[in-house]
N, C-alpha and C positions, 0 to 999 in steps of 0.2 A: 427281213421278214420276222414278224414279232410270232413268238409261240404262245398260245393261251393254254389254260389248265387242261384241255383235253387234247392237247397235241405235245409231242416230243421233237427235239431237233437233232438230226444227225449231220455232223460237220465233217466233210470229206477233206483229204490233204489240199485239194485246190481251191479251198474256202467256199465251196458252193455249199448251199444249205437248203435241206429239204424238210418240210414240215408234213409228218405223217401222222395218222390216226394213233391214239396212244392205245397200246396193247397192255391187256390186262395181265399181270405178272403171274408166272406159275412157280415162281421160288422168291424167297427174300433172304438176303445176306444182311445181317446185323453186323456192324463194325463198333469197334470201341479200341482204347489203348491196349488194354490187356494186363497182365500180371505174371510174377513169376510162378511157376508150377508148384514150388514147395518153399516153406519158410527155411531154406538151407543156404549157407554161403555159395555154393556152386550154383543153385538156381537163380539166387538174386545177381550174382556176378553175370550170369549169362543174359538174364533180362537187362540189365542196366548197360551192359555193352551193346546189345542191339538197340536200346532205345537213345542211348548218347551218341552213337555212331551215325544217327540219321541227321542229314544235313538241314532238315527242317527243325531240328531241336537245337544243333549247336552249328551256326552258320559260319564255317570256317572252312579253308581248303582241305581235302581228306588227309592230307598227310600231317597238318597241325592238329586236326581234330583227333586223330589216331593218337599223335603223341599226348595230347591232354587227356584223352579218356584211358588209355591204357598206361600211359606214364604217371598219372597224376591221380585222376578222380577215382579209378577203380581200386587204386591202393589205398585210398582214404575213406572212401564213401560205402564200401560194401558192408562194413561191419556194423555201421551206424543204420543203414537201410534194413539190414537184415533184422535188427532189434525192433525197428519199426514195424516191418511186417509181422514179426512174432507177436507183437502186442495187439493185433487185430485179426490174426487168423483164427479160424473157427474149426471145430472138429469135420466139418464138411469141407473145408478147404479154403481158398482165397475168397473173401466175400465179394469181391466184384464177379469173379468166375460163378459163383454159386448163384448170386442173384441173376446174372446173365442167363444161365440155363433156365430159371424160373421164368425170365421174360420170353425166352425162346419157346417155352412149352406153352405160355399162355397165348402167344401169337399164333403159332401152330394149331391150337385148338379153335381159336377164333377164326381165322383165315381159311383153314382147311386145305393149305398148300405147305409145302416143305418151307421150312426156316431154320438157317444154319447161322453159325458165328463164325466171323473172321477177324482176329484181332491183329492191330498193326504190329504189336510186339508180343511175343510169346506164342503160345500154342492154343486153339487151333490158329494158323495164320489166314490172311486174307485168300491166299492161294488154295489152301485146304479146305476152306469153307466154300470157295466158288466150284472146285473140283467135286465136292460132296453133291452140290446142287446139280452140276451136270451130270454125275452119276445117276441121279434121280429123273433124268429127262428133262430138266428144267433149260427151257431155250429163251425164255424172257425173264429177266432177273431184275429185281429193284435191291439197290445197294442202299443201305440206310444207316449212315454213320449218327451214332447217338451223341452227338455234339450241337447243342442248340444254337451256338453261334458259330460263324465261320472264322477259322485262323489258320495260319500257315502251318502251325505246330500240330493240328489236329485233322480238321477236314481236308487241307490240301495234301498233306502226306498220305492220307487214305486213298486221295484220287490219284495221286502219282504211283503209288504202289499197285493199285488196281489197273492202271494202265500198263505197267511193267508186266503184270501178271497176265492180262488179255494179250499183249503182244507176243506170248510164248504159245497161245493155244491156236492150233491150225485153223479150227472152224469155232471161233468164239461165240458165246451166247449174246442175245441182244440185251444190253443192261440199260436201265434208268436209273439215275442218280438223284436220291432224294437230298434236296438243297436243305441248308441250316433253317431251323423251324422256330427260331428265337420269337417270332412274331405270329406263330400259327395260332389261330383261336382255341383250338382243342388242347394245344400243349400249355398256352397261358392259362386256360381255364383250369387245367388240372394243377399246374404248379401254385398258381396264386390260391388255389383252393386247398392244397397241403399246407401252405404257409398259415392261412387262416386258421386251420384246424390245430397246428401245431405251435401257434404263437400264443403264449399264456397272456392274459388280461394284464398281469402285474409287470409285464415286460417294460423297461425303461427305454430300450433303443433296439433297433434291428439292422444288423449289417448284412448287406447283400455282398458276400465274398466271391468274387470271380477268380478263376485261376488267372495267374499273372503271366504276362508275356514280356519279352525285351522289347523295347521302343523299335529296334531294328525290324522285328518280325512285323509290326504294325506298319512301318513304312513300306516293307517289302509287298505288302497287298494293297497299297495306296492307289486309289483310282480318283485322286483328286487334284491331279496335275501338281502335286509337290506341296499342297497345304496341309498334309497330314500332320498332326501335333505341333502345328506352327503356332498356334495359340490355344489357350485354355478351352475355349468355347467351341473349337472346330468341329467337334462331333455332334454339336447340338444342330449343326446345318448339313450334315451328311444327307445325301439323297441319291437315288438311282444306283448305279455301279459302286459308288464311293461306299453308300451304306450297304451294299450287299457284301463287300469285303473287309468293312472296317468293324474289327472285333469291338474295340472300345465303344464306338456309337451304338452298336446292338446292345452291349453291356448296360450302358446308361439309359437306354429307352426301355429295356425291360425293367430295370431296378425302379425308375421313376414311374412308369406304368403301374407296376404292382404296388407300389407306395400309396399311389392315387387311390386305387381300388381298395386298400387296406385302410384308408383314411388315416394314414401317417402323415404329420406334418414334418416340414423339412428338418427340423431339429430332432426328430425321433428315428431317423434312418440315415445309414452311410452306406457309400459304395466303396469297395476297397479290392485289393488285389493280393493272392497268397501265392506261395510256393515259388519264391525267387531262387534262381540258380546262377551262380557266377557273380561278376562285379560290374557287369554293364548296366547302362541305364534301364529300367524297368518301368512299367506302368505303375503309377502312384495314385493315392496313397498305399502303402502296404497294410494288409491286415493285422499284422502284428503291432505295427506302430499306432494303427486305429484303435485297436483294443486298449493297448496301453495308455493312450490318451484319454479315452473314455472313462476308464477306471479310475485315473487321477483326478478327473473333473466330476466324479461323485456318482457315475452310473453303477448301479449295484446289480442290477438285472439284465442280462444281456442276452440276445437270441442272435443266431446267425443262421443264414441260408446259403448255400453253394449253388447257384444257378448254371454254372459252367458243366454240371455233371447231371446225367440222369440216374446213373447207378452209383452207390456209395462206394468208395474205394480208398486207398491209402490216405489221399489229400483230404478227405473228410472224416474219415474213422479215426485216424491218428492225429493229423496236423491240426483239425480243429477241435475234436472231441477231446484229445489228451493234451497236445502241445499247446494250442492255444487257450484251452481253459486254464491250463497252469498259468499261462502269462496273465490271463484276466485276473485270476485269484491272488497271483502275487503282486499285483499293483493295486488291491483293494476291492475288486469286486467280489460279490457274494455268490453270484449264480450265472452260469453261462449254459443257456439251451441251444442244442444244435438241432436245427429242423431238417430230417432226413430227405434225401433225395425222393423222387417218385419210385423208383426201385420196381416192385411188382406191379405197380399201378400202370396198366399197359393199354387201357382202352383208348387213351390218346393217339397212341402210336397207330393203331388200325385206321384212325381218321385221318392222320398225316399221310399214311400210305396211300390212302383213296384219293388224294389231290396231286 
C-alpha cells in the first residue's frame, strides 16, 4: 500500500501497514553528527571514543572495534585531532554547534513550535533533544537529520539511535522521519544558488567534494541485488529503492544536476570524496588526489563545495579551507576558494519539513 505526500506509514511487528492522515508536528528535532564540547584533549578523546565505537562508523565486532579504537586510534589520533579543532574554534565555541543554534532559532521563529537539537555524538544527544520536546508537551515530532544524502554512517545511525531511545520511553511520542533531501527542489534551489553566488567568474575548475565512505558501507545499503559498485557506471542506472539508499548515486546526480544548471562543461568540474579513515577501499577518486592532479595539470584557481554538509564543521573548515588549500598551493595552484555550506540559510528547511 503506497503512501503519498499527505500520509505517513506505521509498520507494526506483524508487518501490517496502515496509512493514516499526516498529523501536523508540534515539535521538531534537528539531528547532526555533533562536536566535542571544548577544544581540550579530554573532550576530544571523549567525542572520538563515542564516534569511533559506533558500528556504523567502524564495522567490526565490538571487541575488535574496542581494541582498535582504545588500543591504537585514541593513542595516536587525539593530539592531531585536537590541533585541528583548535584551529577552527571560535570565541563562541564549536562552529558546528554555534551555527546549529542559529538554525534552531531561525526555524523556531518561523514555525512557531518547539525546535530542539539532538546530536548523534556529543551533547545534547538525540535522547536529550527528544526528552526536551516531550517536556514541552510535544506528542507529534518530526525528526530531521541534516544530511542531504542517505548513508549508513549518517542517516541510518541516527534512525537506529532514535529507535533505541524510543524503545526506552513508556509512552513514546508519534514521530515522523524526514528522509534524505538530496533531490528536494527547495534544497537544490538553495544549494545551487549558494554555489552560483560564491563561485568567482575567474574559477578554472569546481570540485564537488562529498564526504567519503568505505565501499563496505555502500554495499551494506545495497538494494540492487548485488550489482552495487560492480561496474563504473552502475550508479547511473540506480532507481527506486536502490537510488533511495545509494549514497554514491545520489552524490553523482546532485553534482551533475548542479553542474548543468551552472553551465559547467564536463572538463570544468570534478566529483571526489574526502575524509578517508583506515586502510580499506573507499570511494574514489579522493579529493586530495584530485586537487593535486588538477594543480599539476595547470589549474590555478580552484573552487570547492561540500554537498554532504548543511553546516560547516571540521571537515570543511579545517580539511578543505586549511589542509586541502595547502595541498593545492603546494602543487602549483594559486587560489582555492571554499564555498560555504548553507549554514544559517534555513528557508529551504521549512519547505522540506512541509512535505
